C-alpha positions in Angstrom: 2.3 -2.7 32.5 4.3 -5.6 31.1 1.2 -7.9 31.5 -0.9 -5.4 29.5 1.6 -5.4 26.7 1.7 -9.2 26.6 -2.1 -9.3 26.5 -2.2 -6.7 23.7 0.4 -8.6 21.7 -1.5 -11.9 22.0 -4.7 -10.2 20.9 -2.9 -8.7 17.9 -0.9 -11.7 16.8 -3.1 -14.7 17.7 -6.2 -14.1 15.5 -4.3 -13.7 12.2 -2.0 -16.6 13.2 -5.0 -18.9 13.8 -6.6 -17.7 10.5 -3.4 -18.5 8.5 -3.1 -21.9 10.1 -6.7 -22.8 9.4 -6.3 -21.6 5.7 -3.2 -23.8 5.4 -5.0 -26.8 6.9 -7.9 -26.4 4.5 -5.5 -26.0 1.6 -3.6 -29.2 2.5 -6.9 -31.1 2.9 -8.1 -29.9 -0.6 -4.8 -30.8 -2.3 -4.4 -34.3 -0.9 -6.2 -37.5 -2.1 -6.9 -36.0 -5.6 -9.8 -33.8 -4.4 -8.6 -30.9 -6.6 -6.5 -31.1 -9.7 -2.9 -29.8 -9.4 -3.4 -27.3 -12.2 -6.3 -25.8 -10.4 -4.9 -25.7 -6.9 -1.4 -26.8 -6.3 -0.3 -28.2 -2.9 1.6 -25.9 -0.5 4.7 -28.1 -0.9 4.7 -27.6 -4.7 4.3 -23.9 -4.3 7.3 -23.8 -1.9 9.3 -25.9 -4.3 8.5 -23.6 -7.2 9.4 -20.6 -5.0 12.8 -22.1 -4.0 13.8 -23.5 -7.4 13.1 -20.3 -9.3 14.1 -17.7 -6.8 17.7 -17.1 -7.7 17.4 -17.0 -11.5 13.9 -15.7 -12.1 11.9 -14.6 -9.0 14.6 -12.5 -7.3 15.4 -10.3 -10.3 11.7 -9.9 -11.1 10.9 -9.1 -7.5 13.6 -6.4 -7.5 12.1 -4.8 -10.6 8.6 -4.7 -9.2 9.8 -3.5 -5.9 11.8 -0.7 -7.5 8.7 0.4 -9.5 6.6 0.3 -6.4 9.0 2.3 -4.2 9.6 5.0 -6.8 5.9 5.2 -7.5 5.2 5.5 -3.7 7.8 8.2 -3.4 6.3 10.2 -6.3 2.7 9.7 -5.0 3.6 10.7 -1.5 5.4 13.8 -2.7 2.4 14.8 -4.7 0.0 14.2 -1.8 2.2 16.2 0.6 2.5 19.0 -1.9 -1.2 19.3 -2.4 -1.8 19.1 1.3 0.7 21.9 2.1 -0.7 24.1 -0.6 -4.3 23.5 0.6 -3.1 24.2 4.2 -2.0 27.7 3.2 -4.7 28.3 0.7 -7.9 26.3 1.6 -9.6 27.1 -1.6 -7.0 25.0 -3.4 -8.1 21.9 -1.6 -11.7 22.6 -2.5 -10.8 23.2 -6.1 -8.6 20.1 -6.5 -11.0 17.7 -4.8 -13.1 16.9 -8.0 -9.9 16.4 -10.0 -8.5 14.0 -7.4 -11.7 12.0 -7.5 -11.7 12.0 -11.3 -8.1 10.7 -11.4 -9.4 7.5 -9.8 -12.3 7.0 -12.1 -10.0 5.8 -14.9 -9.1 2.2 -14.3 -5.5 1.0 -14.4 -6.2 -1.3 -17.4 -7.1 1.9 -19.4 -4.5 4.4 -18.2 -1.6 1.9 -18.1 -1.6 1.3 -21.9 -1.8 5.1 -22.5 1.3 5.7 -20.4 3.0 2.8 -22.2 2.2 4.2 -25.6 3.4 7.6 -24.6 6.5 6.7 -22.6 7.6 3.3 -23.9 8.2 0.0 -22.1 10.6 1.3 -19.5 10.1 1.9 -15.8 8.6 5.4 -16.2 5.0 4.4 -17.1 5.0 1.8 -14.2 6.1 4.4 -11.7 3.4 6.8 -12.9 0.7 4.2 -12.6 1.8 3.3 -9.0 2.0 7.0 -8.1 -1.5 7.7 -9.5 -3.0 4.8 -7.5 -1.0 5.6 -4.4 -1.4 9.3 -3.8 -5.3 9.5 -3.8 -6.0 7.9 -0.4 -3.1 9.7 1.2 -4.1 13.1 -0.3 -7.8 12.8 0.5 -7.1 11.7 4.1 -4.6 14.5 4.7 -6.9 17.1 3.2 -9.8 15.8 5.4 -7.4 15.8 8.4 -6.3 19.4 8.1 -10.0 20.5 7.8 -10.9 18.6 10.9 -8.2 20.0 13.2 -9.5 21.0 16.7 -11.1 24.4 16.3 -10.6 25.2 20.0 -6.9 24.6 19.6 -6.8 26.8 16.5 -8.7 29.6 18.4 -6.2 29.3 21.2 -3.3 29.6 18.8 -4.9 32.6 17.1 -5.4 34.3 20.5 -1.6 34.0 20.9 -1.1 35.8 17.6 0.0 32.6 15.7 0.8 33.1 12.1 -0.8 31.0 9.3 2.6 29.2 9.0 2.5 28.3 12.7 -1.1 27.2 12.6 -0.5 24.8 9.8 2.7 23.2 11.0 1.9 23.2 14.7 -1.8 22.4 14.6 -3.3 21.4 11.2 -0.6 19.2 9.8 0.0 17.2 13.1 -3.8 16.7 13.4 -3.9 15.4 9.8 -1.1 12.8 10.3 -3.2 10.0 11.8 -5.7 10.3 8.9 -2.8 10.5 6.5 -1.3 7.3 7.8 -4.6 5.6 7.6 -4.7 6.4 3.9 -1.0 5.4 3.6 -1.7 2.0 5.0 -4.3 1.4 2.4 -2.1 2.7 -0.4 1.0 0.6 0.4 -1.0 -2.6 0.2 -2.3 -1.7 -3.3 1.0 -0.2 -4.6 2.7 -3.6 -5.5 -0.6 -4.7 -7.2 -0.6 -1.5 -9.2 2.9 -2.2 -10.3 2.0 -5.7 -11.4 -1.0 -4.4 -13.4 1.2 -1.8 -15.0 3.6 -4.5 -16.1 0.7 -6.3 -17.8 0.4 -3.4 -20.3 3.9 -3.8 -21.5 7.1 -5.0 -19.9 10.1 -7.2 -20.2 10.6 -8.1 -16.6 8.9 -8.0 -13.2 6.3 -10.1 -11.4 3.6 -9.1 -13.8 5.7 -10.2 -16.8 6.3 -13.6 -15.2 2.6 -14.0 -14.5 1.8 -13.3 -18.2 4.1 -16.1 -19.1 3.0 -18.6 -16.5 -0.8 -18.4 -16.7 -1.2 -19.5 -20.3 1.2 -22.5 -19.6 -0.9 -23.5 -16.6 2.1 -23.2 -14.3 -0.2 -22.8 -11.3 2.4 -23.6 -8.7 4.7 -20.9 -10.1 1.7 -18.5 -10.2 1.0 -19.2 -6.6 4.7 -18.6 -5.8 4.4 -15.2 -7.4 1.3 -14.4 -5.4 3.2 -15.3 -2.2 6.0 -13.0 -3.1 3.6 -10.2 -4.0 1.7 -10.7 -0.7 5.0 -10.6 1.2 6.0 -7.3 -0.4 2.7 -5.8 0.6 3.1 -7.1 4.2 6.6 -5.7 4.5 5.5 -2.3 3.2 2.5 -2.3 5.7 4.8 -3.2 8.6 7.2 -0.4 7.6 4.4 2.1 7.4 3.1 1.0 10.9 6.6 1.5 12.3 6.9 4.9 10.6 3.5 5.9 12.1 4.8 5.1 15.6 7.8 7.4 15.0 5.8 10.3 13.5 2.7 10.4 15.6 3.2 8.3 18.8 0.3 10.1 20.5 -2.2 8.4 18.1 -0.7 5.0 18.7 -1.1 5.6 22.5 -4.7 6.7 22.0 -5.5 3.5 20.0 -3.9 1.4 22.7 -6.1 3.1 25.4 -9.2 2.4 23.3 -8.2 -1.2 22.9 -7.6 -1.7 26.6 
C-alpha cells in the first residue's frame, strides 16, 4: 500500500518538476552570453532580485490587494453558482431557462465589461470583485448543473421507491453526484480568478498587481514584470492546491475512484 502511494506520488510530482527544470535551463541558456537582450527576457537572477528588492514596499501590498479582490470575487461567484444549482435542483425548469443567460454572460469580454463596472461603481474594490465573480461562477455553475442532471437514474428510482422527498433526492443523490463535476469547474475557475482580478485592475485602479504592471510595462522594467508574473502564478497555484485539498474533504469517493483508474 505504501509502495503504491510512493509510486503515485512520483508519477504526480516528477513530470511537472522535470518540466520546470528544463524550462529554467533553457531560460538560463537564452539569457547568458548576450543571446537575448535583458529588456526582452531578463535572467532568472534579475527576476529574483526584482522580486526580493521590491517585495516589502511594493509587491506585498499590491499582492494583498489583488488577493483580496480575488477571494471576495470567488466567494461571490461560488455563492451565485450554488444558489442557481440549488434552485435548479428543486425546479429543473430554472436550470434550462438560465442556461442561455449563463452562456451570454461569458460572451462579453472582460476588457469591455470591466470599464462599464468601473464607470458605474468607481475605482474601488467593488467593480473588481464583480468582474472576478462573473468570470468565476460560470464554469462552476455549468458543471454543477450538468452534474445534477447526470445523477444515477437507478439510484434516484431506488430513492423514490423508498418514498424519498424532492428535498432528500437533491441533497442525498443529485448534489453529491454533482460535486465532482463542480470541483472540476472550480479548479478551472480558481486559476483564472487572479488573472481576472488583474484585468479588472487595468480598467481603473490605484493599487494591485495590475496597477504595477501598467506602470512597469511602458518603462521596460521587464525584470519587475516577470516578478509580478511569478507572484500571479504563485497565487493561482496556491488557490489550485487549496481547491484540491477541499475536494478531498468534500468528495473523497471521487479521489479514490481517480486513484483506482490511475493504478
